[in-house]
Rosetta silent file (secondary structure, phi, psi, omega in degrees, C-alpha in Angstrom):
SEQUENCE: XXXXXXXXXXXXXXXXXXXXXXXXXXXXXXXXXXXXXXXXXXXXXXXXXXXXXXXXXXXXXXXXXXXXXXXXXXXXXXXXXXXXXXXXXXXXXXXXXXXXXXXXXXXXXXXXXXXXXXXXXXXXXXXXXXXXXXXXXXXXXXXXXXXXXXXXXXXXXXXXXXXXXXXXXXXXXXXXXXXXXXXXXXXXXXXXXXXXXXXXXXXXXXXXXXXXXXXXXXXXXXXXXXXXXXXXXXXXXXXXXXXXXXXXXXXXXXXXXXXXXXXXXXXXXXXXXXXXXXXXXXXXXXXXXXXXXXXXXXXXXXXXXXXXXXX
SCORE:     score description
SCORE:     0.000 S_00000001
   1 L     0.000  132.943  177.602   45.261 -263.870   41.120 S_00000001
   2 E   -98.900  128.186  176.623   47.929 -266.043   42.727 S_00000001
   3 E   -98.055  122.502 -178.868   51.450 -264.629   42.880 S_00000001
   4 E  -108.898  123.669  177.729   54.133 -267.320   42.690 S_00000001
   5 E   -95.903  128.757  173.085   57.643 -266.482   43.813 S_00000001
   6 L  -136.517  154.865 -177.442   60.557 -268.357   42.259 S_00000001
   7 L   -84.594  -19.389  179.781   64.249 -267.588   42.260 S_00000001
   8 L  -154.478  165.846 -179.893   64.765 -268.360   38.578 S_00000001
   9 L   -98.567  160.314  169.481   63.004 -269.126   35.311 S_00000001
  10 L  -169.457  151.477  176.664   63.027 -272.253   33.161 S_00000001
  11 H   -60.112  -37.868  179.464   60.881 -273.759   30.375 S_00000001
  12 H   -62.483  -42.529 -179.929   60.154 -276.770   32.581 S_00000001
  13 H   -62.141  -47.452 -179.481   58.899 -274.531   35.368 S_00000001
  14 H   -61.076  -41.913 -178.621   56.593 -272.568   33.063 S_00000001
  15 H   -60.864  -50.500 -172.971   55.223 -275.767   31.550 S_00000001
  16 H   -74.656  -31.873  177.146   54.330 -277.468   34.834 S_00000001
  17 H   -67.971  -40.376  177.284   52.950 -274.324   36.520 S_00000001
  18 H   -62.628  -41.416  179.420   50.656 -273.672   33.544 S_00000001
  19 H   -70.472  -51.101 -170.673   49.466 -277.273   33.636 S_00000001
  20 H   -74.453  -53.577 -177.066   49.243 -277.730   37.389 S_00000001
  21 H   -82.226  -47.162 -175.626   48.062 -274.344   38.651 S_00000001
  22 H   -69.464  -49.916 -174.500   46.457 -272.919   35.538 S_00000001
  23 H   -89.475  -53.834 -174.190   44.672 -275.954   34.108 S_00000001
  24 H   -74.580  -41.003  179.608   44.249 -278.522   36.894 S_00000001
  25 L   -86.110  -20.441  178.488   43.749 -276.123   39.803 S_00000001
  26 L    68.927   32.573 -176.393   41.932 -273.545   37.682 S_00000001
  27 L  -115.857  124.443  174.230   43.728 -270.624   39.348 S_00000001
  28 L   -69.242  139.816 -175.720   45.043 -267.601   37.426 S_00000001
  29 E  -147.000  164.892  173.066   48.617 -266.848   38.473 S_00000001
  30 E  -142.805  156.481 -177.289   51.653 -264.785   37.690 S_00000001
  31 E  -103.399  149.487  169.902   55.350 -265.229   38.481 S_00000001
  32 E  -141.989  147.668  173.717   57.781 -262.946   40.237 S_00000001
  33 L  -112.815    6.125 -178.582   61.490 -263.242   41.061 S_00000001
  34 L   -94.342  111.221 -176.629   61.421 -260.083   43.168 S_00000001
  35 H   -62.066  -41.061 -178.520   61.508 -260.974   46.856 S_00000001
  36 H   -69.300  -38.624  176.288   60.346 -257.534   48.012 S_00000001
  37 H   -60.762  -42.072 -179.820   57.440 -257.511   45.572 S_00000001
  38 H   -64.101  -44.131 -178.086   56.382 -260.880   46.902 S_00000001
  39 H   -63.577  -37.339 -176.308   56.612 -259.751   50.545 S_00000001
  40 H   -84.854   -9.780 -177.587   54.527 -256.649   49.931 S_00000001
  41 L   -69.142  130.355 -174.900   51.855 -258.400   47.881 S_00000001
  42 L   -95.050   -7.303 -178.518   48.570 -258.438   49.822 S_00000001
  43 L   -92.964 -164.410 -179.983   46.794 -261.107   47.786 S_00000001
  44 L   -68.360  137.334 -178.095   47.125 -264.862   47.517 S_00000001
  45 E  -150.015  157.779 -177.949   50.707 -266.035   47.076 S_00000001
  46 E  -140.266  131.472 -178.616   52.865 -269.146   46.949 S_00000001
  47 E  -101.609  116.329  176.561   56.595 -269.415   47.548 S_00000001
  48 E  -119.437   88.742 -176.102   58.428 -271.946   45.383 S_00000001
  49 E  -153.911 -157.294 -177.615   62.078 -271.518   46.249 S_00000001
  50 L   -95.873   -6.555 -179.929   64.794 -272.789   48.594 S_00000001
  51 L  -157.964  147.472  175.547   63.590 -271.064   51.772 S_00000001
  52 L   -65.418  155.885  177.490   60.429 -269.558   53.293 S_00000001
  53 L  -105.112  -52.145  176.208   60.109 -265.777   53.352 S_00000001
  54 L  -133.060 -119.812  179.164   57.364 -265.188   55.905 S_00000001
  55 L  -114.483   24.735 -178.559   54.377 -267.366   56.784 S_00000001
  56 L   -75.448  160.634  171.220   53.161 -267.935   53.214 S_00000001
  57 E   -57.035  131.660 -171.671   52.458 -271.389   51.728 S_00000001
  58 E  -130.717  135.252  173.625   55.888 -272.745   50.846 S_00000001
  59 E  -125.823  120.431  178.432   57.137 -275.513   48.563 S_00000001
  60 E   -68.530  128.742 -176.244   60.821 -276.307   48.616 S_00000001
  61 L   -90.339  113.025  172.179   62.115 -276.249   45.040 S_00000001
  62 L   -74.518  178.619 -172.335   64.234 -279.234   44.042 S_00000001
  63 L   -84.038  -16.264 -169.658   66.626 -278.941   41.093 S_00000001
  64 H   -52.892  -45.686 -174.117   64.687 -280.916   38.485 S_00000001
  65 H   -75.032   -6.873 -179.066   62.756 -278.020   36.976 S_00000001
  66 H  -115.084    5.685  177.458   65.896 -275.919   36.625 S_00000001
  67 L   -89.022  163.231  170.442   68.131 -278.588   35.088 S_00000001
  68 L  -119.927  146.874 -178.493   68.865 -279.160   31.428 S_00000001
  69 L    81.922 -174.744 -177.379   69.139 -282.592   29.894 S_00000001
  70 L  -114.020  124.456 -179.980   68.200 -285.901   31.463 S_00000001
  71 L  -127.854  147.888  173.809   69.825 -287.016   34.703 S_00000001
  72 L   -61.232  130.130 -173.130   69.269 -289.996   36.954 S_00000001
  73 L  -100.446  137.889  174.306   67.019 -288.739   39.751 S_00000001
  74 L  -116.843  123.292  179.718   67.424 -289.364   43.466 S_00000001
  75 L  -149.364  154.171  176.403   64.441 -288.542   45.650 S_00000001
  76 L   -93.370  162.983 -177.429   62.875 -289.489   48.949 S_00000001
  77 E  -113.784  150.198  177.816   59.330 -290.722   49.460 S_00000001
  78 E  -153.672 -172.918  172.313   56.612 -289.519   51.768 S_00000001
  79 E  -129.123  147.755  179.040   52.814 -289.288   52.036 S_00000001
  80 E  -140.289  120.755 -177.671   50.626 -286.211   51.800 S_00000001
  81 L    51.628   42.661  176.124   46.932 -286.176   52.688 S_00000001
  82 L    77.682    8.612 -178.411   46.938 -289.972   52.530 S_00000001
  83 E  -117.351  151.051  176.989   48.515 -290.102   49.070 S_00000001
  84 E   -63.960  146.223  178.375   51.925 -291.283   47.868 S_00000001
  85 E  -151.697  154.394  177.215   54.426 -288.520   47.142 S_00000001
  86 E  -141.311  177.662 -162.082   58.079 -288.225   46.181 S_00000001
  87 L    60.728   46.610 -179.914   60.773 -285.573   46.026 S_00000001
  88 E   -61.444  141.333 -179.617   60.212 -285.413   49.786 S_00000001
  89 L  -113.879  -80.823  179.211   61.603 -282.274   51.435 S_00000001
  90 L  -148.516  135.747 -177.792   60.770 -281.808   55.139 S_00000001
  91 L   -65.722  -14.535  179.238   57.734 -282.910   57.200 S_00000001
  92 L   -73.851  -19.189 -179.190   57.556 -279.474   58.883 S_00000001
  93 L   -79.133  148.811  177.649   56.377 -277.895   55.631 S_00000001
  94 L   -60.805  -39.566  172.951   52.661 -277.730   54.819 S_00000001
  95 L  -110.540  100.189 -168.844   53.505 -279.333   51.473 S_00000001
  96 L   -83.161   23.544  177.313   56.260 -281.798   52.467 S_00000001
  97 E  -157.857  162.337  178.726   57.489 -282.550   48.945 S_00000001
  98 L   -83.306   92.105 -175.697   58.170 -280.744   45.689 S_00000001
  99 H   -65.730  -28.621 -179.284   54.796 -281.312   44.083 S_00000001
 100 H   -75.010  -42.526  177.057   55.809 -279.460   40.911 S_00000001
 101 H   -64.272  -43.382 -179.960   58.971 -281.507   40.332 S_00000001
 102 H   -62.995  -40.143  179.935   57.088 -284.737   41.067 S_00000001
 103 H   -67.401  -41.839  177.766   54.299 -283.772   38.672 S_00000001
 104 H   -62.416  -41.420  179.979   56.769 -282.879   35.926 S_00000001
 105 H   -58.528  -41.352 -177.796   58.571 -286.193   36.437 S_00000001
 106 H   -78.385  -48.655 -172.006   55.315 -288.104   35.939 S_00000001
 107 H   -72.522  -27.829  178.455   53.582 -286.104   33.220 S_00000001
 108 L   -84.360   -5.891 -173.776   56.719 -285.781   31.067 S_00000001
 109 L    53.944   46.528 -175.887   57.397 -289.532   31.437 S_00000001
 110 H   -52.644  -42.490 -174.750   60.906 -288.528   32.506 S_00000001
 111 H   -65.802  -20.970  178.664   61.869 -292.059   33.487 S_00000001
 112 H   -74.592  -13.258  176.228   61.250 -293.314   29.947 S_00000001
 113 H   -89.872  -10.703  177.275   64.187 -291.221   28.759 S_00000001
 114 L   -87.221  160.649  177.354   66.493 -292.958   31.232 S_00000001
 115 L   -56.273  133.956 -179.203   68.059 -296.385   30.478 S_00000001
 116 L  -159.837  164.129  176.414   65.448 -299.114   30.919 S_00000001
 117 L   -79.936  144.528  177.909   64.365 -302.562   29.749 S_00000001
 118 E  -113.537  156.398 -179.231   61.935 -302.750   26.836 S_00000001
 119 L   -85.025 -172.145 -175.328   59.283 -305.352   26.108 S_00000001
 120 L   -63.086  -20.642 -179.834   58.978 -307.573   23.048 S_00000001
 121 L  -105.160   19.962  176.395   57.489 -304.694   21.054 S_00000001
 122 L    63.505   34.744  179.378   60.250 -302.236   22.039 S_00000001
 123 L  -109.278  157.932  172.710   57.990 -300.381   24.456 S_00000001
 124 E   -66.551  131.943 -178.530   58.595 -299.072   27.936 S_00000001
 125 L   -90.101  126.338 -176.264   57.352 -301.696   30.374 S_00000001
 126 H   -61.200  -23.073  179.403   54.994 -300.332   33.030 S_00000001
 127 H   -70.149  -13.519  176.380   56.537 -302.676   35.603 S_00000001
 128 H   -84.952  -10.652 -170.079   59.705 -300.556   35.332 S_00000001
 129 L   -81.513  155.570  175.587   57.834 -297.397   36.313 S_00000001
 130 H   -62.303  -39.985 -178.671   57.842 -295.597   39.626 S_00000001
 131 H   -61.253  -37.792  179.568   54.039 -295.643   39.638 S_00000001
 132 H   -71.736  -49.824 -175.168   54.004 -299.445   39.402 S_00000001
 133 H   -67.338  -25.614 -179.690   56.728 -300.127   41.972 S_00000001
 134 L  -100.668    1.761  170.601   55.188 -297.658   44.440 S_00000001
 135 L    79.234   27.388  176.413   51.638 -298.870   43.922 S_00000001
 136 L  -126.442   25.720 -177.509   49.878 -295.843   42.417 S_00000001
 137 L   -59.969  -33.078 -176.194   49.736 -296.830   38.748 S_00000001
 138 L   -94.070   11.129 -178.595   45.923 -296.807   38.758 S_00000001
 139 L  -111.155  139.583  173.843   45.568 -293.429   40.518 S_00000001
 140 L   -80.347   69.781 -167.688   45.332 -289.968   38.884 S_00000001
 141 H   -60.859  -40.651 -178.940   47.914 -288.787   41.380 S_00000001
 142 H   -63.239  -40.738  177.824   48.693 -285.410   39.784 S_00000001
 143 H   -64.095  -38.650  178.686   44.996 -284.480   39.761 S_00000001
 144 H   -65.793  -44.668  177.202   44.701 -285.504   43.418 S_00000001
 145 H   -59.181  -42.362 -179.214   47.750 -283.416   44.343 S_00000001
 146 H   -61.385  -42.822  178.221   46.289 -280.439   42.477 S_00000001
 147 H   -63.043  -42.933 -178.535   43.016 -280.717   44.385 S_00000001
 148 H   -68.236  -39.363  178.377   44.845 -280.967   47.711 S_00000001
 149 H   -66.256  -37.558  176.859   47.123 -278.003   46.975 S_00000001
 150 H   -61.366  -39.070  177.811   44.113 -275.910   46.026 S_00000001
 151 H   -64.887  -37.775  177.185   42.567 -276.756   49.410 S_00000001
 152 H   -62.213  -47.869 -178.748   45.772 -275.658   51.143 S_00000001
 153 H   -63.387  -38.268  178.923   45.769 -272.330   49.315 S_00000001
 154 H   -67.754  -28.398  176.925   42.076 -271.771   50.074 S_00000001
 155 H   -69.012  -28.630  175.807   42.767 -272.341   53.769 S_00000001
 156 H   -85.152  -39.416 -172.976   45.216 -269.415   53.612 S_00000001
 157 L  -131.993   81.046 -174.537   43.251 -267.308   51.128 S_00000001
 158 L   -58.332  -25.993 -177.988   39.514 -268.184   51.253 S_00000001
 159 L   -91.355    7.504 -179.896   38.637 -265.610   48.590 S_00000001
 160 L   -59.957  120.104 -179.145   41.141 -267.011   46.065 S_00000001
 161 L   -75.912  142.337  173.762   39.227 -267.322   42.766 S_00000001
 162 L  -151.629  155.820  179.713   39.389 -270.565   40.843 S_00000001
 163 L   -98.957  115.706  179.576   37.513 -272.213   38.017 S_00000001
 164 L   -61.574  145.363  177.929   35.976 -275.571   39.030 S_00000001
 165 L   -69.136  142.381  178.018   36.786 -278.472   36.738 S_00000001
 166 L  -117.175  132.621  178.586   34.005 -279.546   34.394 S_00000001
 167 L   -74.802  135.491  177.202   33.529 -283.093   33.225 S_00000001
 168 L  -139.696  126.395 -179.411   33.409 -283.533   29.467 S_00000001
 169 L   -98.715  129.187  174.437   32.945 -286.836   27.668 S_00000001
 170 E  -125.187  126.519  178.240   34.505 -287.367   24.246 S_00000001
 171 E   -85.565  120.701  176.505   34.010 -290.634   22.399 S_00000001
 172 E  -113.032  133.641 -175.183   37.201 -291.775   20.670 S_00000001
 173 E  -124.557  115.200  175.033   37.073 -294.626   18.182 S_00000001
 174 E   -88.398  120.726 -179.643   40.218 -296.398   16.943 S_00000001
 175 E  -107.619   88.093  179.497   39.614 -297.948   13.531 S_00000001
 176 L   -81.994  -25.916 -176.965   42.448 -300.429   13.113 S_00000001
 177 L  -147.288   99.821 -169.183   40.507 -302.602   10.696 S_00000001
 178 L   -62.800  -32.704 -178.394   37.637 -300.879    8.950 S_00000001
 179 L  -137.381  147.417  178.490   35.931 -304.076    7.739 S_00000001
 180 L   -74.907  -39.469 -173.699   35.959 -307.682    8.827 S_00000001
 181 L  -126.956  -30.566 -176.243   35.643 -309.143    5.305 S_00000001
 182 L   -76.359  156.059  171.092   35.266 -306.354    2.757 S_00000001
 183 L    59.657   30.842 -178.901   38.097 -304.545    0.937 S_00000001
 184 L   -96.862   -8.581 -179.198   40.758 -307.120    1.857 S_00000001
 185 L    84.535  160.373 -173.274   41.922 -307.910   -1.658 S_00000001
 186 H   -64.200  -49.687 -175.091   41.994 -311.222   -3.493 S_00000001
 187 H   -66.355  -41.358  179.442   45.071 -312.801   -1.858 S_00000001
 188 H   -66.798  -37.007 -179.636   44.111 -311.873    1.704 S_00000001
 189 H   -68.266  -43.935  177.507   40.579 -313.151    1.145 S_00000001
 190 H   -61.961  -42.885  178.422   41.779 -316.484   -0.285 S_00000001
 191 H   -61.426  -39.289  179.658   44.219 -316.825    2.594 S_00000001
 192 H   -67.376  -39.530  175.634   41.449 -316.142    5.114 S_00000001
 193 H   -60.828  -45.140 -179.678   39.229 -318.790    3.520 S_00000001
 194 H   -61.184  -41.911  179.303   42.093 -321.253    3.710 S_00000001
 195 H   -64.095  -40.552  179.088   42.753 -320.476    7.373 S_00000001
 196 H   -64.790  -40.451  179.623   39.069 -320.934    8.222 S_00000001
 197 H   -67.217  -40.593  177.883   38.943 -324.298    6.439 S_00000001
 198 H   -61.531  -38.146 -179.642   42.097 -325.528    8.192 S_00000001
 199 L   -85.907    3.588 -179.335   40.537 -324.530   11.520 S_00000001
 200 L    57.851   32.882  179.310   37.211 -326.123   10.494 S_00000001
 201 L   -94.107   75.452 -176.019   35.528 -322.766   11.084 S_00000001
 202 H   -71.286  -27.023  177.978   32.738 -323.252    8.592 S_00000001
 203 H   -62.560  -39.796  178.345   30.565 -320.612   10.230 S_00000001
 204 H   -69.514  -35.753  176.507   33.135 -317.940    9.326 S_00000001
 205 H   -59.934  -44.981 -179.745   33.336 -319.287    5.761 S_00000001
 206 H   -65.174  -45.765 -178.097   29.568 -318.903    5.435 S_00000001
 207 H   -63.940  -43.805  179.751   29.537 -315.446    7.027 S_00000001
 208 H   -61.563  -43.054 -178.583   32.412 -314.169    4.870 S_00000001
 209 H   -62.982  -44.112  179.895   30.745 -315.480    1.710 S_00000001
 210 H   -62.119  -40.649  179.762   27.430 -313.816    2.528 S_00000001
 211 H   -66.315  -44.405 -178.290   29.134 -310.484    3.188 S_00000001
 212 H   -66.185  -29.859  177.581   31.176 -310.635   -0.017 S_00000001
 213 L   -88.376    6.921 -179.566   28.052 -311.469   -1.993 S_00000001
 214 L    60.920   29.843  175.744   26.256 -308.540   -0.300 S_00000001
 215 L   -95.593   -8.108  178.807   23.786 -310.941    1.277 S_00000001
 216 L  -148.915  161.440 -178.609   24.790 -309.818    4.785 S_00000001
 217 L   -85.661  138.884  175.696   26.225 -306.744    6.474 S_00000001
 218 L   -62.440  127.874 -174.926   29.914 -306.656    7.329 S_00000001
 219 L   -63.104  -21.614  177.921   30.046 -307.069   11.143 S_00000001
 220 L   -86.550  -12.220 -176.078   32.589 -304.251   11.525 S_00000001
 221 L   -83.522   76.254  179.953   30.513 -301.795    9.507 S_00000001
 222 L  -113.038   21.417 -171.027   28.741 -300.131   12.435 S_00000001
 223 H   -69.312  -39.726  177.040   29.619 -296.569   11.473 S_00000001
 224 H   -62.508  -38.894  178.217   26.110 -295.364   10.704 S_00000001
 225 H   -63.228  -45.280  179.780   25.002 -296.701   14.082 S_00000001
 226 H   -63.410  -43.547  177.808   27.828 -294.876   15.880 S_00000001
 227 H   -60.524  -40.781  179.674   27.074 -291.630   14.071 S_00000001
 228 H   -63.926  -43.433  179.627   23.409 -291.982   14.970 S_00000001
 229 H   -65.624  -42.532  179.851   24.214 -292.590   18.652 S_00000001
 230 H   -63.334  -39.606  179.114   26.637 -289.679   18.801 S_00000001
 231 H   -69.794  -43.091 -176.336   24.055 -287.376   17.233 S_00000001
 232 H   -62.230  -42.160 -176.444   21.185 -288.665   19.379 S_00000001
 233 L  -101.070   11.143  175.633   23.051 -288.183   22.659 S_00000001
 234 L    53.357   50.955 -179.507   24.976 -285.080   21.535 S_00000001
 235 L  -105.659  128.992  173.461   28.370 -286.674   22.074 S_00000001
 236 E   -75.319  140.672 -176.876   31.489 -285.307   20.409 S_00000001
 237 E  -133.151  152.489  173.400   33.525 -288.005   18.727 S_00000001
 238 E  -131.075  127.259  179.162   36.968 -288.423   17.207 S_00000001
 239 E  -105.258  127.047  179.502   37.735 -291.254   14.785 S_00000001
 240 E  -111.292  122.585 -174.995   41.334 -292.417   14.476 S_00000001
 241 E  -105.033  136.685  171.619   42.224 -294.408   11.352 S_00000001
 242 L   -81.334  118.557 -174.608   45.120 -296.801   10.906 S_00000001
 243 L  -123.667   15.695  179.693   46.721 -295.738    7.627 S_00000001
 244 L   -77.636  172.494  178.742   50.058 -297.537    7.761 S_00000001
 245 L   -71.448  147.472  179.327   51.323 -300.118    5.320 S_00000001
 246 L   -61.657  137.000  179.339   50.033 -303.678    5.676 S_00000001
 247 L  -164.591 -171.510 -176.081   52.300 -305.845    7.794 S_00000001
 248 L   -58.657  -35.598 -176.557   52.538 -308.435   10.537 S_00000001
 249 L  -109.512    0.027  177.823   51.135 -306.057   13.154 S_00000001
 250 L  -126.662  105.368 -174.939   48.987 -303.827   10.938 S_00000001
 251 L  -109.213   34.252 -174.720   46.091 -305.668    9.288 S_00000001
 252 L   -76.920  168.773  173.249   44.170 -302.663    8.087 S_00000001
 253 L   -70.776  146.342 -179.887   42.325 -302.094    4.850 S_00000001
 254 L   -60.860  138.153  178.272   44.473 -300.620    2.068 S_00000001
 255 L   -68.967  -11.895  177.741   44.465 -296.823    1.966 S_00000001
 256 L   -83.447   -7.930  179.411   43.989 -297.129   -1.811 S_00000001
 257 L   -67.835  121.889  179.113   40.523 -298.613   -1.279 S_00000001
 258 H   -65.312  -32.388  177.974   37.939 -296.137   -2.567 S_00000001
 259 H   -65.499  -42.185  178.049   35.397 -297.604   -0.144 S_00000001
 260 H   -65.273  -42.724  177.789   37.761 -296.952    2.768 S_00000001
 261 H   -61.377  -41.279  179.321   38.463 -293.431    1.528 S_00000001
 262 H   -64.483  -38.337  177.994   34.744 -292.800    1.221 S_00000001
 263 H   -61.599  -46.124 -179.289   34.221 -294.045    4.775 S_00000001
 264 H   -60.469  -45.760  179.699   36.852 -291.642    6.102 S_00000001
 265 H   -64.144  -39.215 -178.769   35.313 -288.709    4.255 S_00000001
 266 H   -63.917  -44.325  179.298   31.829 -289.648    5.392 S_00000001
 267 H   -68.656  -34.986 -178.823   32.848 -289.781    9.055 S_00000001
 268 H   -66.632  -19.877  177.354   34.860 -286.566    8.710 S_00000001
 269 L   -68.967  -23.764 -172.238   31.665 -284.757    7.699 S_00000001
 270 L  -123.585   -3.920 -177.312   30.231 -285.303   11.191 S_00000001
 271 L  -155.245  164.801  174.139   33.202 -285.757   13.524 S_00000001
 272 E   -72.004  151.078  178.091   36.867 -284.979   13.976 S_00000001
 273 E  -131.493  155.129  177.425   39.313 -287.416   12.405 S_00000001
 274 E  -157.939 -175.707  178.923   42.932 -288.281   12.990 S_00000001
 275 E  -103.241  145.688  167.889   45.440 -291.064   12.510 S_00000001
 276 L   -99.431  103.897 -173.153   46.072 -294.060   14.703 S_00000001
 277 L   -53.053  140.618 -178.474   49.848 -294.382   14.215 S_00000001
 278 L   -72.814  170.448 -175.606   50.959 -297.696   12.772 S_00000001
 279 L   -57.240  -41.029 -174.770   53.136 -300.212   14.596 S_00000001
 280 L   -94.880    5.480 -173.267   56.346 -299.040   12.992 S_00000001
 281 L   -69.709  -19.685 -177.816   55.676 -295.307   12.971 S_00000001
 282 L   -85.023  -12.615 -177.950   57.689 -294.663   16.131 S_00000001
 283 L  -131.511    5.567  176.141   60.953 -296.082   14.803 S_00000001
 284 L  -113.253  114.104 -173.491   60.802 -295.700   11.038 S_00000001
 285 L   -57.304  128.085  176.465   61.871 -292.259    9.932 S_00000001
 286 L    84.238   -8.030 -174.921   59.219 -290.359    8.030 S_00000001
 287 H   -69.458  -42.444  179.823   56.537 -293.037    8.418 S_00000001
 288 H   -64.070  -42.336  178.626   54.317 -291.070   10.781 S_00000001
 289 H   -61.906  -38.472  178.933   54.537 -287.985    8.576 S_00000001
 290 H   -63.197  -39.936 -179.465   53.588 -290.101    5.572 S_00000001
 291 H   -67.890  -36.427  175.018   50.480 -291.382    7.362 S_00000001
 292 H   -63.155  -42.307  179.718   49.462 -287.826    8.233 S_00000001
 293 H   -64.892  -36.674  178.574   49.868 -286.851    4.581 S_00000001
 294 H   -61.329  -46.601  179.769   47.727 -289.809    3.483 S_00000001
 295 H   -63.047  -41.590  179.278   44.852 -288.688    5.692 S_00000001
 296 H   -60.105  -43.160  179.714   45.199 -285.132    4.454 S_00000001
 297 H   -65.591  -40.355 -178.994   45.044 -286.270    0.821 S_00000001
 298 H   -63.919  -41.904 -177.818   42.014 -288.466    1.447 S_00000001
 299 H   -69.010  -24.362  179.951   40.102 -285.664    3.127 S_00000001
 300 H   -92.206  -19.396 -173.740   40.829 -283.318    0.218 S_00000001
 301 L   -78.143  143.547  176.781   40.220 -285.827   -2.566 S_00000001
 302 L   -89.093  104.315  173.906   36.868 -286.002   -4.319 S_00000001
 303 L  -124.967  156.577  179.977   35.657 -289.593   -4.121 S_00000001
 304 L   -67.668  124.770 -173.758   32.166 -290.907   -4.276 S_00000001
 305 L   -87.686  143.130  174.560   30.888 -291.034   -0.736 S_00000001
 306 L   -74.118  134.528  178.809   29.094 -293.963    0.807 S_00000001
 307 L   -58.251  140.637  179.462   25.592 -292.965    1.986 S_00000001
 308 L  -117.633  179.530 -179.304   25.441 -292.494    5.746 S_00000001
 309 L   -64.995  -17.203 -176.236   22.707 -292.359    8.353 S_00000001
 310 L  -108.944   10.671  179.046   22.606 -288.577    7.919 S_00000001
 311 L   -71.793    0.000    0.000   22.446 -288.391    4.156 S_00000001
């Protein structure tokens, strides 16, 4: 058990310690605000405060985890074990930056709550991020910091118990458009034929016609194959369905399609299912909740199921 000393409590502190020490480092820990208890503790311990107490591992605590609200952050930069770091404190410390504040800043996407430029789709632009400007956008920096801090603690307390991380693969499948040609409705199908003819794409005209006449398989209908592969190789899978209303950026099959509903139910028999939020779900009040309700209704509704590879 690791005893962590802090001078005060906060929800932010509890969140990042549970994530960083408990989950990423795999170390059971408990908190204390009692200085004397910390000094007398004979086991592994870590001091996260404004000053060292004895010769224990020490991390200077910046203000971020004890603040409320969102404030523009000022921090210095440094390197630790060859990796970029910020919220720099002092190079004399074994951990020369506030690794917990820095981790909270990144994992909470703190900077996205500050004023910033948005792209054409009203999204935060990665080029505005600290990770991009400092050149670590492609690195799992928090995981690296966690590994390095665990090594520091083990150098002080070799018998410190921890649970090694285990790799687990989960296959996630986003189904934005369940079928290439099927279940598109009369007007969308006529429009697609017209677009293909204008573009002189006769091969697509032929392929679409064969699929609609059930003379060929829809090229997007690979669900039985995926289920078979997941079962064969014992892979857990999660299927995410786009269930928003049809629009310029959402070209999905109608949620009223019985074939689409049957597909969702069929996949839900063998894997977890969820929603892939639609384009407008982040800025249209109630839209995301509506899409969740649609999936719930489909999973509860009795519709005739399409035969699957496991029927």
